[in-house]
C-alpha positions in Angstrom: 23.7 -20.6 13.3 23.4 -16.9 12.2 26.9 -15.6 11.6 26.6 -13.1 8.7 26.5 -10.0 11.0 28.3 -11.5 14.0 30.6 -9.1 15.7 29.5 -6.1 13.6 27.3 -3.1 14.6 24.5 -4.8 12.6 24.5 -7.9 14.9 21.1 -8.6 16.4 22.0 -11.8 18.1 19.7 -12.3 21.1 17.8 -9.1 20.4 14.0 -9.2 20.6 12.3 -7.8 17.6 8.5 -7.3 17.5 6.9 -6.9 14.1 3.3 -5.9 13.3 1.8 -6.7 9.9 4.4 -9.5 9.8 2.8 -11.5 7.0 2.5 -8.5 4.6 4.6 -8.0 1.5 7.3 -6.1 3.4 6.6 -7.3 6.9 7.7 -10.8 5.9 10.9 -9.4 4.5 11.6 -7.5 7.7 11.1 -10.7 9.7 13.4 -12.7 7.5 16.0 -9.9 7.7 15.9 -9.6 11.5 16.2 -13.4 11.8 19.2 -13.5 9.5 21.0 -11.0 11.8 20.4 -13.3 14.8 17.3 -11.7 16.3 14.5 -13.5 18.1 11.1 -12.6 16.8 7.6 -11.9 18.0 5.3 -11.5 15.0 1.7 -10.2 14.9 -0.9 -10.0 12.2 -4.6 -10.7 11.7 -4.3 -14.2 10.1 -2.9 -16.9 12.4 -2.4 -19.4 9.6 -0.2 -17.1 7.7 1.7 -16.3 10.8 2.3 -20.0 11.5 3.5 -20.5 7.9 5.9 -17.6 8.2 7.2 -19.0 11.5 7.9 -22.3 9.8 9.8 -20.6 7.0 11.9 -18.6 9.4 12.7 -21.8 11.4 14.0 -23.4 8.2 16.1 -20.4 7.2 17.3 -19.4 10.7 17.0 -22.4 13.0 18.5 -20.6 16.0 15.8 -18.0 16.0 13.1 -18.2 18.7 9.9 -17.2 17.1 6.5 -16.4 18.7 3.3 -15.5 16.8 0.1 -13.9 18.0 -3.0 -12.5 16.3 -2.7 -8.7 16.4 -5.3 -6.0 15.6 -3.5 -2.7 15.9 -6.9 -0.9 16.1 -7.5 -2.7 19.4 -5.6 -1.3 22.4 -5.9 -4.6 24.3 -4.5 -6.5 21.4 -1.5 -4.2 21.2 -0.9 -4.5 25.0 -1.3 -8.3 24.8 1.5 -8.8 22.2 3.8 -6.3 24.0 3.2 -8.3 27.2 4.0 -11.5 25.4 7.4 -10.1 24.6 7.9 -9.1 28.2 6.8 -12.5 29.5 9.0 -14.5 27.1 12.1 -12.2 26.9 11.6 -9.6 29.6 12.1 -6.8 27.1 11.6 -5.5 23.5 14.7 -4.3 21.7 13.2 -3.2 18.4 9.7 -2.7 17.0 9.0 -2.7 13.3 5.5 -1.3 12.8 4.4 -2.3 9.3 0.7 -3.1 9.8 -1.3 -0.9 7.4 -4.1 -0.9 4.9 -3.4 0.5 1.4 -5.7 1.1 -1.5 -4.6 -1.3 -4.3 -4.4 -0.7 -8.0 -3.3 -4.1 -9.1 -4.9 -5.8 -12.0 -8.5 -6.8 -11.2 -8.8 -4.6 -8.1 -11.9 -2.4 -7.7 -10.8 1.1 -8.3 -14.3 2.6 -8.7 -14.1 4.0 -5.2 -11.0 6.0 -6.0 -12.3 7.9 -9.1 -12.9 11.3 -7.5 -11.6 13.1 -4.4 -15.0 14.6 -3.8 -16.7 11.2 -3.8 -14.3 9.2 -1.6 -16.5 7.5 1.0 -16.1 8.7 4.5 -15.9 5.1 5.8 -12.8 4.5 3.7 -11.2 7.6 5.0 -12.0 6.6 8.6 -10.9 3.0 8.1 -7.5 4.1 6.9 -7.0 6.6 9.7 -8.1 3.9 12.2 -5.5 1.4 11.1 -2.7 3.6 9.8 -2.6 6.4 12.3 -4.6 5.3 15.4 -3.1 1.8 15.1 0.4 3.2 15.1 -0.4 5.3 18.1 -1.8 2.4 20.1 1.0 0.0 19.1 3.6 2.6 20.0 1.9 3.2 23.4 2.0 -0.5 24.2 5.5 -1.2 23.1 7.2 1.9 24.4 5.7 1.2 27.8 7.8 -2.0 27.8 10.9 -0.2 26.4 10.7 2.5 29.1 11.5 -0.1 31.8 15.0 -0.6 30.2 15.3 2.9 28.8 16.4 1.7 25.4 15.1 0.3 22.2 14.4 1.1 18.5 11.0 1.8 17.0 10.7 1.9 13.3 7.6 3.2 11.5 7.0 2.5 7.8 6.4 5.6 5.6 5.9 6.3 2.0 7.2 8.7 -0.6 3.6 9.9 -0.8 4.0 11.1 2.8 6.7 13.5 1.5 5.4 14.6 -1.8 2.0 14.5 -3.4 1.1 11.4 -5.5 1.8 11.6 -9.2 -1.8 10.8 -10.3 -0.8 10.4 -13.9 0.7 7.0 -13.3 -2.7 5.6 -12.3 -4.3 6.5 -15.7 -4.9 3.5 -17.9 -5.4 3.5 -21.6 -9.0 3.5 -22.5 -10.1 4.3 -19.0 -13.1 6.6 -19.0 -12.5 8.1 -15.5 -9.2 8.9 -13.9 -8.3 6.7 -10.9 -6.6 8.5 -8.0 -4.4 7.5 -5.1 -6.8 8.7 -2.3 -5.9 11.7 -0.1 -6.1 9.6 3.1 -3.0 7.6 2.1 -0.8 10.7 2.0 -2.4 12.1 5.1 -1.6 8.9 7.1 2.0 8.6 5.9 2.7 12.3 6.6 1.0 11.9 10.0 3.3 8.9 10.8 6.3 11.1 10.1 5.0 13.6 12.6 4.5 10.9 15.2 8.1 9.7 14.5 9.5 13.2 15.3 7.2 13.7 18.3 8.2 10.4 19.9 11.9 10.9 19.2 11.7 14.3 21.0 9.6 12.9 23.8 12.2 10.2 24.6 15.0 12.8 24.7 17.9 11.8 27.0 17.0 8.1 26.8 18.2 5.4 24.5 14.8 4.8 23.0 15.1 5.8 19.4 12.3 6.4 16.9 12.9 6.5 13.2 11.0 5.9 9.9 11.8 3.9 6.9 10.3 5.3 3.7 10.2 2.9 0.8 8.7 3.6 -2.6 6.7 1.4 -5.0 7.4 -2.3 -4.5 6.7 -4.5 -7.4 4.0 -7.0 -6.6 2.7 -8.6 -9.8 1.6 -5.2 -11.1 0.4 -5.0 -14.7 3.0 -3.8 -17.2 1.2 -0.5 -17.9 1.3 0.6 -14.2 4.9 -0.7 -13.6 6.2 1.2 -16.6 4.4 4.3 -15.6 5.7 4.1 -12.1 9.3 3.2 -13.2 9.5 6.2 -15.6 9.0 8.5 -12.6 12.1 7.2 -10.7 15.8 8.0 -11.3 16.7 4.3 -11.3 14.0 3.5 -13.8 12.2 0.7 -12.0 10.1 -0.3 -9.1 11.8 -1.6 -6.0 12.1 -5.3 -5.1 10.7 -6.4 -1.8 14.0 -7.7 -0.5 15.8 -4.4 -1.1 14.7 -3.1 2.3 16.1 -5.9 4.4 19.4 -4.1 5.0 17.7 -0.9 6.0 15.6 -2.7 8.7 18.7 -4.4 10.1 20.5 -1.0 10.2 17.6 0.7 12.0 17.0 -2.1 14.5 20.7 -2.5 15.4 23.4 -0.5 17.0 24.6 0.5 13.5 22.1 3.4 13.8 22.8 4.2 17.5 23.1 7.9 16.8 20.0 8.2 14.7 16.6 9.2 16.0 13.7 11.3 14.7 15.0 10.6 11.2 13.5 9.3 8.0 15.5 6.9 5.9 14.2 7.3 2.3 14.8 4.5 -0.1 12.7 5.4 -3.1 14.8 4.9 -6.3 15.3 8.7 -6.4 11.5 9.5 -6.7 11.7 12.4 -4.2 15.0 13.7 -5.6 13.3 15.0 -8.8 
C-alpha cells in the first residue's frame, strides 16, 4: 500500500491522474511518481505494447494503483476526447493532467543531424510536424481534459516546458570536434516551448475563480545515453555542472498534481540546474 505521502499535502491517494506521452523518458517517471503518491492512472501514448509494459511495472511497484492505458494521438481531437471520456467513465473525474507528449529533435550519437545544419534550410514539414504535436496537440488535449474538469470545477493541468522556451539555445554545445557544419537546435523547438508557456498563462487566467489550476514544469537537459562530448558541453553550461537525471523531476510532478501547490496557477516551475540563472 502507498504510504509515503499519506496524510501530507502531497498525498494523491484516490486521485485520478491522466498522463500523455506516458512511455517517454520523463512520462514514465511522472507515472511512477504519481503512483508512488497513491494516484490512480490513465496513461496514453502511441505504442500500446509500451503502455502495457509500463502498466505491469507500475502494478509491481504500486499494487494498489488502478491503471488504465489507451492509445493516444494528441494531434487527433477524437483521440484526446476518447481518453478523457475513459477517465470520466471509469472514475467520473480527472484530478490532474500531465501533458508530456511531444516530439523533440534528437542529437544523440548516431542520430541524423543533417536536417538541422542551417536555420534557412530547415524543412517546412519538420516545422509543421513539431507545431502539430507540441502546440496543437497541447491545445486539443487541454480542450478535452478541461471539459471534464469543468464539471467538478477543480483539477490541475501540468504542461512540460524547456529552458529553451525561456532563453535561446546555446548552439555551441551541439558543435562536435571535426564536424564540418555546425548543428543547431531548430527554431521550432524554442517556439513550441515558449508557446506552451503562453498557453499555460492563458488557461490559468481563463479559469479564474475556479479551482482548475494550470502550471508548467520546465526541466533542462536530461541525460539519456548521450555521448561524452555533448554531455560535457551541456554540463559546463549549468551551475550544478551536470545534466539532470530523469528521476529528479518526480517530486515536482507530485507537488504540482497535489494540494501542496494549491495556491499556484499560471506559474512555471523551473528545474534546470541553474541554466537560466546565468
